[in-house]
N, C-alpha and C positions, 0 to 999 in steps of 0.2 A: 836330605836332597830334595829340593823343591821341584815340583813338576809343572811344566808350562805346556799348553797345547801349541802345536805347531802353527806358526803363522802362514797365512796364504801368500804366494808371491804376487806381486802387484802386476795387474793386467794391462800393461801399457806396451802395446806392440809396435806403435808408430814412433818415429823420432820426435814428432810434435808432442805426443803423450809423454814420453820420456822427459822432455824438456819441462812440461808442466809439473810432472811429478817431483823432480828435483827442486824447482823452484818454490813449490808450495809444501815441501816436506817440513814438518814441525811448526805449520802455522798456527794450528790450534793450540799447541803448547805454549807458544809465545803470548796468544791472546789471553789464556786462562793464568798466567804467571803474573799474579798481581804485583809482586814486589818488584819485578824487573820493569813493569809498566810505570809503576810510581817512581822508581829510580832514574829511568830515562825521560820522565816527563812526557810520556805518550798520551795524547788524547785524540779522540776522533774529531774530525771537522763538524762543526755545528752547521746544520742546514740554514740557508738564508731565511730570514722572516718573510712570511708571506703577507705583505702589507699593501693595501691598494694606495693609489695616489692621493685620494681624499682622506685617508686615514693616517697618513704618513706623520703629519704634525702631532697628532695625539699619540702615536707609538714612540716618537722621539722625546716627547714630554714625560711619558710614563716609564720610559726605559730604565731599568734598575731601581725602580721604587720599591718593589717587594723585597729586593736584596737589602736595601737600606733599612726597611722596616724590620725584617726578620733578623739580618745579620748583626745589627746593632741595637737588638732589643735591650740588652742590659745597660747599654750607655744611654739609651733613650729614657729608660726608667730612672737613671741616676740624674739625668738633666730634666726629669719630669716633662718629657715630651707629651704634648697633646695635639691632636688634630684639630683643625678649626671646626668649630660647631656651626651647623646650619642656623640661619635666621629664623627665629620662631614664627610660625604662621598663626597669627592671632588676628581675628576680625577686629575692627575698630570698637565695636560694642562690648567686646570682651576684654579690652586692654586693662581696665581697672581690676578685673578679677585675677588675671594673669600676673599683674604687678604685685598684688597683695599676697598671692600664694607662691610667688617665686621663691625657690630655695626652702620650701617647707619640708620636703622629704629629706633634703640635705641637713637640716637642723635635727631631724628625728634620727637619721641613721648615721650622723657624722662619727667617724671613727670608732664604731661600735659603742659608743658611750650613749646611755639613755638619759637624755636630758629631760628636765620636767616638761610634761605636756602643757601646751598652752590651755588657758581656761576655756572651757567650752562655751561657745557663743550661743547666745538664745537665738533660735532660729525663728523666723517670723512664720505665723501660721500659713497654711497652704491657702491660696486664693480660692475662694468658692464663688461661683457665678451666683448672682441674685436669684435666679429661678431654681437654684439647688440649695438654697440656704436652709430651707425647712428640712429637707432630707438629711443634709449634714448634721444639723443640730439634734435631729431624731435619732440617728444612727451613732452618735458619738459615744464611744465605749462600749459599743456592742460586742466586738470581738473579745474584749477583756472579760466581760460579764460571761461570754459562752465558755471561755477557758477556766476562769475561776470557779464557776458553778456548774461544771459539766456533770451531768446525770442528776442535777437537783432542780433543774428548772421545769415549770409546768409546760404541759403540751400546748403548742400553739393551736389557735383556732381553725377549725376546718373550713375551707371555702365553700361557699353555697354552690350547689351543684349547678352547672350551665346546662339547662334543658330548654329547648325551644318550645313555645307555647303549643304548637301542634303534637308535641310528643309527651306532654306532661301526664296524660292519662296512662300511657305505656310505662313512664317511669314510676308512677305511683303504684301500679299493679304489680311490677316486678321488683319493688323495693324489698330488699331482704331474701330474695329467691335464692341466691347462691349460698347464703348463710344457712337457709333452711335445708338445701341439698346436703351440705357438708356435715350439719349436725345429725340429720336423720338418714344418713347414707345406708342404704339397705333395707329401710323400714318403710319407705314409701310405696304406694300402690303404682302399679303400672299406668302409664299414661294411655289414653284412649288412642286406638289405631285409626289411622285415617281410612276414609272410605276407598275402596279399590276403584281405580279409574279404568273401566273396562268398556269399550265401545259395544253397542247393542249387538252388533252381528258377531261379536267375539264372546258373548256370555256362555253359550254352549260349551266352547273349548275351555273356558276358564272354570266352569262347574265341573268338567270332566277331569281337568288337570289338578283340582283342589280336592280329589278324593270321591268325586261323584261316582265314577266308573266302578271303583272297588267297593263303594257303599251299596251299588245296585247289585253287585255280584254277591256280596255277603248277605244282603237281606231280601234276596229273591225268593219268591214264594213257589217257583217252579220246582217240583220234586227233582232230586238228583238221581240220575241213573248210573249204575256201575256196570261196566262191561268188563267180563273176565276173558282172557285168553283161552281159547278152545284148543284142545290137543289135536294135532293134526294126525289124519289117519293115513296120509300118504307115505310112501317110503323116501320121498325126497326131502323130508324135514330134517 
């Protein structure tokens, strides 16, 4: 025995509500019944296309084009259908190159067959401006030499230091200073301390603050006196 929960009574109290209830009873069932809809050929009305008057000619021309492309794909393939190709955009000065290379990739990739590659054409050397001919000649093959003899090449010459004439004395005096500091780190004497910059009216305060007051106290020749606490004889102690 299967159990079903009790259904609620429809709340249609007015005659108009009763009429709507009877008219629409079972509407969702008929909508979701796919077989009946197919059998009866029921289709919802298509909305009218929203096309402006200026675009009406384009819409009529393109109407049904995607259906013909996608719906007859197999037939189009059998008939070797091909859409018209746009005209190539080639400048007049490049027409000779475009004509010579037309179909090159098709020859290479045609039907998946690897056809013999064309003979390598000897490329003309790159044009070098006259003022750069010496540099191009001097540096020809430099990269190959660096790659083939990596790690075995001698060190390049160090450039001369760029020192202004007025700074030559300072440069000569300080040449090798950093090397000396690193090699003898911790063994060098302390550098001389600069003279303290104290104004004349502040010399007394500077001397006292540098230990002068404590030195006078420790080195004083005045005899020290010791005072002891005397016992009080009063009763209020």
